[in-house]
C-alpha positions as CSV (number, residue, x, y, z in Angstrom):
1,M,16.7,-15.6,-15.3
2,M,15.0,-12.5,-14.2
3,N,15.7,-10.5,-10.9
4,L,12.8,-9.4,-8.9
5,C,12.9,-6.6,-6.5
6,I,9.9,-7.0,-3.9
7,P,9.9,-4.2,-1.2
8,A,10.1,-5.3,2.3
9,I,6.7,-4.1,3.6
10,V,5.0,-6.7,1.2
11,L,7.6,-9.8,2.8
12,E,6.9,-8.8,6.4
13,P,3.8,-10.9,6.7
14,V,5.1,-13.8,5.3
15,L,8.9,-13.5,6.6
16,G,8.1,-15.9,9.7
17,K,7.1,-18.8,7.0
18,I,10.2,-18.4,5.0
19,S,13.3,-20.4,6.0
20,S,16.6,-18.5,5.4
21,S,17.7,-21.1,2.6
22,D,14.5,-20.1,0.8
23,W,16.0,-16.8,0.7
24,L,19.1,-17.9,-1.5
25,I,16.9,-19.5,-3.9
26,G,17.8,-17.0,-6.4
27,A,21.5,-17.3,-5.9
28,K,21.9,-20.9,-6.6
29,K,21.1,-22.0,-10.4
30,G,18.8,-24.8,-10.9
31,L,17.1,-24.8,-7.5
32,A,13.9,-23.3,-9.0
33,G,11.0,-25.5,-8.7
34,E,8.9,-26.6,-5.4
35,K,10.3,-23.9,-3.0
36,E,10.0,-21.2,-5.3
37,N,6.4,-21.9,-6.4
38,E,5.6,-22.0,-2.6
39,I,7.2,-18.6,-2.0
40,M,5.3,-17.0,-5.1
41,H,2.3,-18.5,-3.8
42,M,2.3,-17.0,-0.4
43,M,3.4,-13.6,-1.6
44,E,0.5,-13.9,-4.3
45,I,-2.2,-14.7,-1.6
46,T,-0.6,-12.1,1.0
47,E,-2.7,-9.0,2.0
48,V,-1.3,-6.0,2.9
49,P,-3.8,-3.4,4.5
50,T,-3.7,-0.1,2.2
51,R,-5.3,3.0,3.1
52,V,-5.5,6.5,1.0
53,Y,-5.7,9.7,3.4
54,L,-7.3,12.4,1.4
55,G,-6.9,14.8,4.5
56,H,-8.7,15.6,8.0
57,N,-10.8,17.8,9.8
58,K,-12.4,18.0,13.2
59,L,-16.4,18.0,13.3
60,T,-18.4,18.5,16.4
61,I,-20.8,15.8,17.5
62,E,-23.4,18.3,16.3
63,D,-22.1,18.7,13.2
64,I,-21.8,14.8,12.5
65,M,-25.5,14.5,13.8
66,E,-26.7,16.9,11.2
67,L,-24.7,15.2,8.2
68,K,-27.0,14.0,5.7
69,E,-26.7,12.5,1.9
70,G,-25.1,15.1,-0.7
71,D,-23.6,17.2,2.3
72,L,-19.7,17.9,1.7
73,V,-17.2,17.9,4.3
74,M,-13.9,20.1,3.9
75,F,-10.7,18.9,4.4
76,N,-7.9,21.1,5.8
77,V,-5.6,20.3,2.9
78,K,-5.5,21.9,-0.6
79,Q,-7.0,20.0,-3.5
80,D,-3.5,20.0,-5.4
81,R,-1.8,18.3,-2.5
82,P,-1.1,14.4,-3.1
83,A,-3.0,12.0,-1.3
84,E,-0.8,9.5,1.3
85,I,-0.8,5.9,0.6
86,H,-0.2,3.8,3.6
87,L,0.7,-0.1,3.7
88,N,0.6,-1.6,7.0
89,N,-0.2,1.6,8.6
90,K,3.0,3.2,7.1
91,L,3.2,6.0,4.8
92,K,4.9,4.4,1.3
93,F,3.7,6.8,-1.8
94,L,2.4,10.0,-2.7
95,G,-0.1,9.9,-5.3
96,E,-3.1,11.4,-7.4
97,V,-7.1,10.1,-6.7
98,G,-9.0,9.6,-9.6
99,T,-11.2,6.6,-11.3
100,L,-10.3,3.5,-13.2
101,G,-13.6,2.7,-15.0
102,V,-16.4,3.1,-12.2
103,K,-14.1,2.5,-9.2
104,K,-12.2,5.1,-7.4
105,S,-8.4,4.8,-7.6
106,C,-5.3,6.4,-6.4
107,E,-2.1,6.4,-8.7
108,D,1.2,6.4,-6.7
109,N,3.8,9.4,-8.2
110,A,6.1,9.2,-5.6
111,V,7.8,6.9,-3.0
112,Y,7.9,8.3,0.2
113,I,11.3,8.2,2.2
114,G,11.5,9.7,5.6
115,D,10.4,13.3,6.0
116,R,11.7,14.0,1.8
117,R,9.2,14.0,-0.3
């Protein structure tokens, strides 16, 4: 048997679909099976909105209208500052932006807890 720790943020979208008896599946030996598979399936297909914030800036309408391909927009944060990773519109991780193959990626380096970083 393996214990699995799942962040509450991941479970929030499916909590209404899980009965209280389903929560105790792991506590009762030999109760694995249909309910466990059902819960795992719901978790596998649950989508959590994910956003990575690199920084921000204020632009005038004139600046926006003059933007063209290849222009750079400067952010008001330093390059070495970690990116903020938001799950369900809540800041959860701090990370580094990079690439994975040909796709952009963000590696989480720290869990964000309240105002402590």
